[in-house]
Residue frames as qw, qx, qy, qz and C-alpha x, y, z in Angstrom:
[[0.036, -0.871, -0.086, 0.482, -4.34, -8.41, 9.85],
 [0.668, 0.564, 0.261, 0.410, -3.43, -6.87, 6.48],
 [0.387, -0.659, 0.078, 0.640, -0.47, -4.56, 6.34],
 [0.561, 0.705, 0.284, 0.329, -0.21, -2.02, 3.38],
 [0.436, -0.635, 0.185, 0.610, 2.98, -0.02, 2.89],
 [0.415, 0.874, -0.147, -0.204, 4.04, 2.47, 0.17],
 [0.818, -0.204, 0.372, 0.389, 6.98, 0.71, -1.81],
 [0.239, 0.907, -0.234, -0.258, 9.48, 2.91, -3.64],
 [0.890, 0.009, 0.319, 0.325, 11.83, 1.13, -6.11],
 [0.055, 0.900, -0.250, -0.353, 14.87, 2.90, -7.25],
 [0.896, 0.397, -0.063, 0.187, 17.69, 2.16, -9.77],
 [0.728, 0.145, -0.244, 0.624, 20.83, 2.42, -7.81],
 [0.096, 0.471, -0.180, 0.859, 19.98, 5.47, -5.91],
 [0.604, -0.577, -0.526, -0.159, 18.01, 4.16, -2.97],
 [0.624, -0.368, -0.361, 0.587, 20.56, 4.92, -0.36],
 [0.171, 0.095, 0.046, 0.980, 20.84, 8.52, -1.65],
 [0.359, -0.530, -0.390, -0.662, 17.01, 8.93, -1.53],
 [0.645, -0.546, -0.503, 0.179, 16.94, 7.60, 2.10],
 [0.463, -0.220, -0.222, 0.830, 19.49, 10.39, 3.10],
 [0.041, -0.271, -0.236, -0.932, 17.46, 13.04, 1.40],
 [0.506, -0.546, -0.490, -0.453, 14.22, 12.07, 3.02],
 [0.662, -0.441, -0.427, 0.430, 15.91, 11.77, 6.45],
 [0.282, -0.040, -0.045, 0.958, 17.22, 15.35, 5.93],
 [0.196, -0.386, -0.388, -0.814, 13.87, 16.72, 4.67],
 [0.599, -0.547, -0.406, -0.421, 11.52, 15.53, 7.33],
 [0.143, -0.621, 0.538, -0.551, 12.26, 16.37, 11.05],
 [0.720, -0.294, 0.468, -0.419, 10.57, 13.36, 12.42],
 [0.827, 0.374, -0.383, -0.170, 11.87, 10.91, 9.87],
 [0.566, -0.518, 0.635, -0.088, 13.58, 7.78, 11.29],
 [0.536, 0.385, -0.720, -0.213, 15.57, 4.92, 9.58],
 [0.827, -0.335, 0.267, -0.363, 14.24, 1.70, 10.84],
 [0.768, -0.223, 0.535, 0.272, 16.55, -0.66, 8.92],
 [0.504, 0.741, -0.342, -0.283, 18.82, -0.81, 5.75],
 [0.762, -0.200, 0.578, 0.214, 20.28, -3.94, 4.28],
 [0.243, 0.716, -0.449, -0.477, 22.61, -3.99, 1.32],
 [0.945, 0.319, -0.074, -0.022, 23.32, -6.38, -1.43],
 [0.795, -0.324, 0.229, 0.458, 26.79, -7.97, -1.32],
 [0.009, 0.758, -0.344, -0.554, 29.61, -5.85, -2.81],
 [0.159, -0.212, 0.842, 0.470, 30.03, -6.72, -6.45],
 [0.418, 0.486, 0.755, -0.140, 26.34, -7.32, -7.12],
 [0.045, -0.058, 0.480, 0.874, 25.39, -6.13, -10.65],
 [0.530, 0.446, 0.313, -0.650, 22.21, -4.88, -12.08],
 [0.484, 0.166, 0.807, 0.293, 20.98, -7.05, -14.89],
 [0.303, 0.469, -0.101, -0.824, 20.12, -5.08, -18.07],
 [0.633, 0.295, 0.714, -0.057, 17.49, -7.22, -19.86],
 [0.543, 0.786, 0.036, -0.292, 17.32, -4.84, -22.83],
 [0.092, 0.689, -0.689, -0.203, 21.08, -5.53, -23.56],
 [0.471, -0.120, 0.874, -0.016, 20.37, -9.20, -23.22],
 [0.688, 0.557, 0.416, -0.208, 17.56, -9.09, -25.79],
 [0.403, 0.830, -0.312, -0.226, 19.90, -7.36, -28.28],
 [0.134, -0.556, 0.817, 0.072, 22.66, -9.77, -27.43],
 [0.639, 0.156, 0.739, -0.149, 20.22, -12.86, -27.70],
 [0.646, 0.710, 0.115, -0.256, 19.24, -11.64, -31.19],
 [0.245, 0.775, -0.566, -0.135, 22.84, -11.41, -32.09],
 [0.336, -0.272, 0.900, -0.051, 23.60, -14.96, -30.71],
 [0.725, 0.339, 0.558, -0.219, 20.67, -16.39, -32.60],
 [0.554, 0.786, -0.209, -0.177, 22.02, -14.88, -35.86],
 [0.018, 0.665, -0.746, -0.025, 25.45, -16.21, -34.99],
 [0.543, -0.085, 0.819, -0.165, 24.04, -19.56, -34.08],
 [0.753, 0.553, 0.258, -0.244, 22.08, -19.77, -37.32],
 [0.382, 0.793, -0.463, -0.105, 25.30, -18.99, -39.17],
 [0.199, -0.500, 0.837, -0.101, 27.19, -21.53, -37.14],
 [0.745, 0.130, 0.603, -0.254, 24.61, -24.19, -37.79],
 [0.719, 0.671, -0.085, -0.160, 25.11, -23.73, -41.62],
 [0.203, 0.705, -0.676, 0.066, 28.83, -24.03, -41.03],
 [0.458, -0.322, 0.775, -0.294, 28.45, -26.93, -38.68],
 [0.871, 0.316, 0.193, -0.322, 26.34, -28.82, -41.19],
 [0.683, 0.633, -0.364, 0.020, 29.41, -29.09, -43.29],
 [0.177, 0.609, -0.673, 0.380, 31.88, -29.81, -40.41],
 [0.719, -0.264, -0.639, -0.063, 29.72, -31.94, -38.18],
 [0.334, 0.041, -0.556, 0.760, 30.29, -29.84, -35.06],
 [0.346, -0.585, -0.266, -0.684, 26.75, -28.53, -34.42],
 [0.731, -0.564, -0.385, 0.016, 26.60, -30.27, -31.00],
 [0.612, -0.175, -0.210, 0.742, 29.86, -28.67, -29.88],
 [0.068, 0.353, 0.147, 0.921, 28.67, -25.22, -31.00],
 [0.532, -0.592, -0.425, -0.431, 25.40, -25.68, -29.08],
 [0.734, -0.455, -0.368, 0.345, 27.38, -26.57, -25.91],
 [0.435, 0.021, -0.104, 0.894, 29.62, -23.51, -26.25],
 [0.157, -0.483, -0.252, -0.824, 26.57, -21.25, -26.65],
 [0.681, -0.578, -0.436, -0.106, 25.02, -22.71, -23.45],
 [0.675, -0.278, -0.281, 0.623, 28.20, -22.04, -21.52],
 [0.242, 0.120, 0.040, 0.962, 28.29, -18.37, -22.67],
 [0.232, -0.692, -0.523, -0.440, 24.57, -17.64, -21.96],
 [0.040, -0.423, 0.339, -0.839, 24.06, -14.75, -19.46],
 [0.148, -0.301, -0.856, 0.393, 22.58, -15.58, -16.12],
 [0.225, -0.508, -0.424, -0.715, 18.89, -14.29, -15.60],
 [0.584, -0.686, -0.426, -0.077, 18.38, -14.32, -12.00],
 [0.209, -0.903, 0.244, -0.284, 19.61, -12.10, -9.09],
 [0.839, -0.449, 0.300, 0.065, 21.33, -15.11, -7.38],
 [0.844, 0.183, 0.329, 0.382, 23.39, -15.57, -10.51],
 [0.199, 0.979, -0.035, 0.032, 24.65, -12.02, -11.07],
 [0.791, 0.231, -0.199, 0.531, 28.25, -11.91, -12.03],
 [0.521, -0.670, -0.154, 0.505, 30.71, -10.07, -9.83],
 [0.151, 0.964, -0.133, -0.172, 32.44, -6.82, -10.74],
 [0.855, 0.357, -0.194, 0.322, 35.60, -7.56, -12.76],
 [0.646, -0.494, -0.072, 0.578, 38.88, -7.18, -10.92],
 [0.390, -0.088, 0.148, 0.905, 40.23, -3.70, -11.17],
 [0.072, -0.600, -0.474, -0.640, 36.90, -2.04, -11.92],
 [0.107, -0.327, 0.321, -0.882, 35.74, 0.86, -9.65],
 [0.027, -0.252, -0.873, 0.417, 33.82, -0.22, -6.59],
 [0.212, -0.517, -0.551, -0.620, 30.03, 0.36, -7.21],
 [0.355, -0.347, 0.324, -0.805, 27.71, 2.03, -4.79],
 [0.100, 0.063, 0.954, -0.274, 26.25, -0.48, -2.42],
 [0.401, -0.247, -0.526, -0.709, 22.80, -1.38, -3.65],
 [0.406, -0.179, 0.547, -0.710, 19.95, -1.42, -1.13],
 [0.226, -0.124, -0.949, -0.183, 18.26, -4.76, -0.77],
 [0.351, -0.672, -0.624, -0.191, 15.68, -3.43, 1.77],
 [0.198, 0.094, -0.336, 0.916, 15.10, -0.20, 3.70],
 [0.245, -0.715, -0.635, -0.160, 12.41, 1.09, 5.82],
 [0.172, 0.091, -0.278, 0.941, 11.84, 4.67, 7.06],
 [0.066, -0.726, -0.673, 0.125, 8.99, 6.37, 8.85],
 [0.082, 0.191, 0.093, 0.974, 7.74, 9.75, 8.02],
 [0.463, -0.193, 0.080, -0.861, 4.88, 11.16, 10.16],
 [0.648, -0.089, 0.639, -0.406, 4.22, 7.63, 11.47],
 [0.866, 0.427, 0.048, -0.257, 4.01, 6.15, 7.97],
 [0.617, -0.368, 0.610, 0.335, 6.52, 3.43, 6.99],
 [0.581, 0.692, -0.299, -0.308, 7.91, 3.73, 3.49],
 [0.834, -0.171, 0.461, 0.251, 9.72, 0.58, 2.04],
 [0.303, 0.853, -0.339, -0.256, 12.62, 1.50, -0.32],
 [0.816, -0.103, 0.500, 0.272, 14.81, -0.84, -2.45],
 [0.131, 0.602, -0.538, -0.575, 17.13, -0.80, -5.44],
 [0.905, 0.306, 0.094, -0.280, 15.94, -2.85, -8.39],
 [0.533, -0.373, 0.671, 0.355, 18.49, -5.62, -9.59],
 [0.489, 0.384, 0.674, 0.399, 16.92, -5.41, -13.05],
 [0.044, -0.179, 0.149, 0.971, 17.01, -2.27, -15.21],
 [0.236, 0.632, 0.738, -0.011, 13.58, -1.00, -16.34],
 [0.201, 0.326, 0.340, 0.859, 12.33, 1.80, -18.56],
 [0.339, -0.764, -0.427, -0.345, 9.54, 2.89, -16.35],
 [0.256, 0.205, -0.440, 0.836, 9.90, 5.33, -13.47],
 [0.005, 0.471, 0.608, -0.639, 7.92, 7.26, -10.87],
 [0.035, 0.525, 0.557, 0.643, 4.84, 9.05, -12.22],
 [0.099, -0.140, 0.258, -0.951, 3.12, 12.21, -10.90],
 [0.618, -0.309, -0.449, -0.567, -0.17, 10.25, -10.87],
 [0.782, -0.422, -0.442, 0.123, 1.01, 8.87, -7.59],
 [0.140, 0.656, -0.346, 0.657, 2.16, 11.09, -4.78],
 [0.514, -0.344, -0.663, 0.422, 2.90, 10.93, -1.08],
 [0.172, -0.796, -0.223, -0.536, 0.87, 13.42, 0.72],
 [0.474, -0.124, -0.501, 0.713, 2.38, 15.26, 3.68],
 [0.227, -0.858, -0.296, -0.352, 0.47, 17.52, 6.06],
 [0.482, 0.105, -0.404, 0.771, 2.34, 19.92, 8.21],
 [0.297, -0.738, -0.569, 0.209, 1.36, 22.26, 11.13],
 [0.227, -0.800, 0.019, 0.554, 3.50, 25.36, 10.59],
 [0.488, 0.866, -0.106, -0.044, 4.94, 27.52, 7.89],
 [0.163, -0.771, 0.614, 0.050, 8.37, 26.76, 9.16],
 [0.640, -0.084, 0.763, 0.043, 7.98, 23.01, 8.81],
 [0.672, 0.666, 0.299, -0.124, 6.52, 23.63, 5.38],
 [0.269, 0.900, -0.328, -0.103, 9.43, 25.75, 4.18],
 [0.361, -0.561, 0.742, 0.066, 12.08, 23.30, 5.53],
 [0.716, 0.108, 0.689, -0.012, 10.56, 20.23, 3.98],
 [0.636, 0.746, 0.196, -0.025, 9.87, 21.84, 0.57],
 [0.136, 0.885, -0.425, -0.132, 13.35, 23.43, 0.28],
 [0.404, -0.430, 0.798, 0.118, 15.09, 20.10, 0.79],
 [0.689, 0.307, 0.657, -0.018, 12.76, 18.08, -1.49],
 [0.510, 0.846, 0.098, -0.121, 13.06, 20.65, -4.26],
 [0.245, -0.703, 0.556, 0.369, 16.86, 20.38, -4.46],
 [0.038, -0.252, 0.833, 0.490, 17.55, 19.24, -8.06],
 [0.299, 0.377, 0.871, -0.101, 13.82, 18.55, -8.26],
 [0.041, -0.286, -0.505, -0.813, 10.83, 20.07, -10.15],
 [0.308, 0.267, 0.502, -0.763, 7.75, 21.97, -8.90],
 [0.067, 0.364, 0.824, 0.429, 4.63, 20.63, -10.42],
 [0.154, -0.871, -0.362, -0.293, 2.78, 23.21, -8.43],
 [0.320, 0.458, -0.369, 0.743, 4.76, 26.10, -6.97],
 [0.363, -0.380, -0.671, 0.523, 4.70, 26.75, -3.29],
 [0.120, -0.247, -0.083, -0.958, 2.06, 29.31, -2.26],
 [0.354, 0.217, 0.620, -0.666, -1.27, 29.95, -0.69],
 [0.176, -0.133, -0.775, -0.592, -4.19, 28.34, -2.48],
 [0.558, -0.372, -0.130, -0.730, -7.99, 28.32, -1.97],
 [0.888, -0.270, -0.342, -0.145, -7.63, 24.87, -0.26],
 [0.808, -0.249, -0.225, 0.484, -4.38, 25.46, 1.86],
 [0.248, -0.932, 0.078, 0.252, -2.38, 28.18, 3.63],
 [0.011, -0.650, 0.689, 0.320, 0.76, 26.69, 1.87],
 [0.900, 0.186, 0.390, -0.053, 0.89, 23.84, -0.63],
 [0.157, 0.682, -0.599, -0.390, 3.53, 22.64, -2.99],
 [0.959, 0.193, 0.206, -0.033, 3.59, 19.59, -5.41],
 [0.066, -0.758, 0.617, 0.201, 7.22, 18.53, -5.92],
 [0.958, 0.257, -0.124, 0.042, 8.87, 15.89, -8.09],
 [0.552, -0.735, 0.344, 0.191, 12.14, 15.17, -6.34],
 [0.129, 0.679, -0.649, -0.317, 15.48, 14.44, -7.99],
 [0.214, -0.114, 0.966, 0.089, 14.60, 10.73, -8.15],
 [0.282, -0.145, -0.686, -0.654, 11.14, 11.26, -9.57],
 [0.220, -0.422, -0.824, 0.308, 9.20, 10.65, -6.47],
 [0.092, -0.557, -0.270, -0.780, 6.29, 13.04, -6.13],
 [0.266, -0.317, -0.650, 0.638, 5.34, 14.79, -2.84],
 [0.155, -0.703, -0.333, -0.608, 2.27, 16.96, -2.14],
 [0.367, -0.168, -0.552, 0.730, 3.12, 19.06, 0.96],
 [0.235, -0.670, -0.476, -0.519, 0.14, 20.71, 2.50],
 [0.116, -0.080, -0.542, 0.829, -0.13, 23.31, 5.28],
 [0.055, -0.548, -0.784, -0.288, -3.98, 23.22, 5.56],
 [0.163, -0.567, -0.113, -0.800, -6.35, 26.07, 6.23],
 [0.718, -0.576, -0.309, -0.239, -7.43, 24.30, 9.36],
 [0.674, 0.026, -0.438, 0.594, -4.07, 24.55, 10.91],
 [0.326, -0.799, -0.361, 0.353, -3.79, 26.90, 13.92],
 [0.300, 0.896, -0.023, 0.326, -2.91, 30.46, 13.29],
 [0.759, 0.004, -0.292, 0.582, 0.73, 30.80, 14.24],
 [0.089, 0.487, -0.120, 0.860, 0.68, 34.57, 14.94],
 [0.620, -0.557, -0.093, -0.545, -2.29, 34.11, 17.35],
 [0.906, -0.272, -0.296, 0.129, -0.60, 31.27, 19.01],
 [0.580, 0.183, -0.261, 0.750, 2.58, 33.26, 19.62],
 [0.094, -0.469, 0.043, -0.877, 0.61, 36.22, 20.93],
 [0.699, -0.508, -0.418, -0.282, -1.53, 34.26, 23.30],
 [0.284, -0.688, 0.478, -0.467, -0.76, 34.82, 27.03],
 [0.373, 0.121, -0.912, 0.116, 0.76, 31.82, 28.84],
 [0.720, -0.463, -0.328, -0.400, -1.58, 29.82, 31.02],
 [0.057, 0.509, -0.675, 0.531, -0.08, 29.90, 34.48],
 [0.446, -0.236, -0.859, 0.086, -2.75, 27.53, 35.94]]
């Protein structure tokens, strides 16, 4: 059996995102959350590229100097010792006295409407983020549910389509939340009419 789950990768804000989604969706449930050890750092590859270029320039200058002093081997050994680690398992701890960082999420799973979402913090910085071309579609049954979900997701977020009634929905909103994740919240035309449901006489059997 093949299992296919949406996977959301954050940069240091996964725990905050989980809290927001648990607040936004009445039926949301946290299945698990595991954290990286305290002191785990996020590796900035862009900084390493700049530093590597600087090290290459310094190494070239060093080789020119070492040609005269005969210490090229020693200089190479020193450069190897100072090289930055490049794997998550080798990430350096936070220096003593530095403020404690937010615990990074190694793995989290939450359910929303029966759908499991996998959530994680990246241990490597990246220039890409979430894009509106991919959205999580949410279908609700009532205007109250619609209003509650939209109001929470929109906190510090952006509307790509403002909440309102459209030709295809009683209520619809396209939201990019504060983390960049996009949600399309839909109260469909086929949903039961709430006023009629409230006015209907009870069935006493």
